SEROGU-143982 format. One line per 8 residues: number of its first residue (from 1); their letters; for each residue x, y, z of C-alpha. Coordinates in Angstrom, 2 decimals, always signed. Last residue first. Example, Ala and Ser with C-alpha at 12.3 -4.5 7.8 and 13.67 -1.06 7.14 Angstrom:
% SEROGU-143982
2) SA) +13.67 -1.06 +7.14 | +12.30 -4.50 +7.80;
***
This chain:
% SEROGU-143982
211) AAAARERA) +22.26 +3.93 -7.05 | +20.73 +6.63 -4.70 | +17.58 +4.28 -4.12 | +19.72 +1.35 -3.45 | +21.88 +3.13 -0.89 | +18.76 +4.50 +0.97 | +17.45 +0.88 +0.78 | +20.58 -0.16 +2.66;
203) KTNSAGIS) +20.52 +2.71 +5.18 | +16.92 +1.68 +5.90 | +17.62 -1.93 +6.55 | +20.34 -1.11 +8.94 | +18.25 +1.31 +10.79 | +15.47 -1.07 +11.24 | +17.47 -4.04 +12.39 | +19.47 -1.86 +14.75;
195) GRAIPEGA) +23.16 -0.96 +15.31 | +25.55 -1.81 +18.07 | +26.95 +0.90 +20.34 | +30.18 +0.41 +22.28 | +30.32 +0.73 +26.05 | +32.80 +3.26 +27.60 | +35.63 +2.54 +30.28 | +37.77 +5.13 +28.27;
187) ELAAIWAN) +40.83 +2.83 +27.84 | +38.49 -0.09 +26.85 | +36.56 +2.05 +24.56 | +40.17 +3.19 +22.75 | +41.03 -0.41 +22.51 | +37.89 -1.34 +20.80 | +38.25 +1.37 +18.45 | +41.90 +0.20 +17.40;
179) VGVVAAFR) +40.64 -3.52 +17.59 | +37.97 -2.75 +15.07 | +34.38 -2.75 +15.63 | +31.22 -4.86 +15.53 | +28.77 -4.19 +18.21 | +26.83 -7.71 +18.60 | +23.59 -9.39 +17.99 | +21.28 -6.78 +16.34;
171) SHMVVTFA) +22.29 -5.07 +13.00 | +25.95 -5.39 +13.95 | +25.93 -9.13 +13.95 | +24.23 -8.93 +10.35 | +27.16 -6.96 +8.93 | +29.56 -9.07 +10.59 | +28.22 -12.22 +9.06 | +27.82 -10.60 +5.73;
163) RHIEEASA) +31.62 -9.36 +5.62 | +33.01 -12.63 +6.93 | +31.25 -14.70 +4.29 | +32.12 -12.48 +1.57 | +35.53 -12.36 +2.37 | +35.74 -15.80 +3.00 | +34.35 -16.26 -0.59 | +31.17 -17.93 -0.92;
155) YGADNEYP) +29.99 -20.68 -3.21 | +26.63 -22.57 -3.75 | +23.98 -24.32 -1.75 | +25.33 -27.84 -2.80 | +28.63 -26.78 -1.38 | +31.28 -24.15 -1.83 | +32.90 -22.43 +1.33 | +35.66 -19.78 +1.82;
147) LAGTADNL) +37.41 -19.10 +5.04 | +36.61 -16.62 +7.86 | +38.31 -14.36 +10.34 | +38.81 -12.56 +13.64 | +40.73 -10.14 +15.10 | +39.91 -7.52 +12.33 | +36.17 -7.75 +13.08 | +36.11 -7.51 +16.89;
139) YEVKMGAH) +32.85 -8.20 +17.73 | +31.48 -6.80 +21.10 | +28.55 -8.74 +22.82 | +25.94 -7.37 +25.40 | +24.60 -10.29 +27.56 | +21.11 -11.23 +27.74 | +21.22 -14.63 +27.26 | +20.17 -14.68 +23.70;
131) SAHLVTSI) +23.09 -12.42 +22.95 | +25.60 -14.62 +24.73 | +24.29 -17.63 +22.55 | +24.27 -15.43 +19.52 | +27.65 -14.46 +20.06 | +29.02 -17.79 +20.75 | +27.18 -19.47 +17.70 | +28.52 -16.67 +15.41;
123) NCNHTMYG) +32.07 -17.25 +16.54 | +32.04 -21.19 +16.47 | +30.95 -20.97 +12.85 | +30.64 -18.30 +10.54 | +33.26 -15.77 +12.08 | +35.61 -18.88 +12.66 | +37.92 -18.11 +14.64 | +39.43 -15.59 +17.19;
115) VVALTDIG) +38.31 -12.58 +18.99 | +35.14 -11.69 +20.75 | +34.31 -9.04 +23.44 | +31.84 -10.15 +26.18 | +30.03 -7.60 +28.06 | +28.01 -8.21 +31.21 | +30.74 -9.94 +33.35 | +30.10 -10.40 +37.27;
107) HETLWDAL) +32.64 -12.72 +37.81 | +30.59 -15.50 +38.77 | +28.27 -14.82 +36.31 | +30.84 -15.10 +33.76 | +32.27 -18.42 +34.87 | +28.80 -20.11 +35.15 | +27.93 -19.12 +31.42 | +31.57 -20.46 +30.35;
99) DTGAFSSP) +30.93 -23.83 +32.38 | +31.00 -25.87 +29.10 | +28.63 -28.10 +27.42 | +27.58 -25.48 +25.03 | +28.52 -21.96 +26.01 | +31.63 -21.85 +23.52 | +29.28 -22.45 +20.86 | +30.58 -24.36 +17.90;
91) LTKEILHD) +30.45 -27.93 +19.64 | +33.37 -29.84 +21.03 | +34.71 -27.54 +23.84 | +37.60 -27.10 +25.92 | +37.54 -23.81 +28.23 | +40.54 -21.97 +29.66 | +40.23 -19.31 +32.24 | +42.26 -16.31 +33.29;
83) YPRTAVVS) +44.78 -16.14 +30.50 | +48.59 -15.31 +30.30 | +50.21 -15.03 +26.74 | +52.61 -17.57 +25.08 | +49.90 -19.89 +24.29 | +47.70 -17.35 +22.50 | +49.90 -15.79 +19.89 | +51.79 -19.43 +19.83;
75) HLEARHSG) +48.68 -21.13 +18.55 | +46.72 -23.38 +20.70 | +47.15 -26.98 +19.90 | +45.08 -28.68 +17.48 | +47.44 -28.72 +14.69 | +50.13 -30.23 +16.77 | +47.92 -33.03 +17.54 | +47.03 -34.39 +21.26;
67) RAFMSADP) +43.37 -34.11 +20.80 | +42.45 -34.04 +16.98 | +41.39 -30.75 +15.76 | +40.65 -32.15 +12.46 | +40.52 -35.50 +10.95 | +39.69 -37.11 +14.04 | +41.76 -40.02 +15.67 | +42.48 -38.37 +18.74;
59) RELHQVVI) +38.72 -37.31 +19.50 | +37.97 -33.83 +19.09 | +39.25 -30.65 +20.80 | +38.09 -26.75 +20.18 | +40.12 -24.68 +22.27 | +38.75 -21.63 +24.34 | +40.71 -19.02 +25.95 | +38.90 -16.47 +28.50;
51) VPVGHAQA) +40.87 -13.17 +29.16 | +39.75 -11.23 +32.14 | +39.94 -7.54 +31.66 | +42.12 -5.66 +33.96 | +43.06 -2.85 +31.71 | +46.89 -4.14 +30.77 | +45.66 -7.81 +30.45 | +42.83 -6.71 +28.32;
43) ADIARAIN) +45.25 -4.49 +26.03 | +47.54 -7.64 +25.72 | +44.91 -9.83 +24.62 | +43.49 -7.57 +22.27 | +46.80 -6.69 +20.81 | +47.63 -10.45 +20.24 | +44.43 -11.10 +18.47 | +45.24 -8.04 +16.39;
35) ALSDQVPP) +48.56 -9.64 +15.26 | +46.77 -13.04 +14.58 | +44.09 -11.12 +12.76 | +47.00 -9.63 +10.46 | +48.63 -13.15 +10.13 | +45.62 -14.83 +9.08 | +44.66 -12.26 +6.24 | +41.17 -11.08 +6.72;
27) YEIPLAGT) +40.06 -13.10 +5.20 | +41.69 -16.55 +4.48 | +41.82 -18.50 +7.54 | +43.41 -21.90 +6.80 | +41.51 -24.85 +7.67 | +43.78 -28.06 +7.31 | +46.42 -27.02 +9.40 | +48.88 -24.20 +9.07;
19) VYENQVDI) +46.94 -21.28 +10.29 | +43.52 -22.35 +11.21 | +44.57 -26.12 +12.37 | +47.08 -24.11 +14.59 | +44.81 -22.90 +17.15 | +43.06 -19.76 +18.14 | +39.95 -21.63 +18.83 | +37.97 -18.67 +20.46;
11) VILARRPS) +39.62 -15.97 +22.50 | +37.01 -14.57 +24.75 | +37.70 -10.82 +26.41 | +35.54 -10.28 +29.46 | +34.10 -6.84 +30.19 | +32.28 -5.23 +32.81 | +31.10 -2.40 +30.64 | +31.39 +0.94 +32.50;
3) NSM) +27.92 +2.62 +33.51 | +28.84 +3.76 +36.74 | +31.88 +5.46 +35.41;
***
């Protein structure tokens, strides 16, 4: 198909820190998202879609993601699977200070599918960066995840954060789908449509009016 997406799968920060470390992913449950990340990587490999692995690393004496520590290592779900390119980063966006943009251009990629952690930090930063660069983005909402926050601005559960960020993403910045739908699109060689700001707002107002 002439309009088939030229996809790459980016696997962001699937490291032990988010599983057994200081920042355990809560929603979706981390073992569920890990299983779906594995499925996405395997499907990408089976369909010739390049896999980019991203690893966040800080200085060796850092409290989290310390270079050389077990917690900063890639989780076995990723470490035991082949990939095409490895990126180390120190900032939230996988594009910031890395060769990601050049690598995608060199390989003719126009669609970036995102899995990994966290929805509300490194993932959203990468999604926005890719969208602003003119790329199509696909966000696999059951192969990603969030954790809860509480600070001077208030409290939000992991589920609230994940849901709100993915709804916003689908309204403008990415097509948000589950792994099953993504694999089906991969097999069909078809793009996945995202929503729009206007349609998203209209549906929300119609819901409120009907309540």
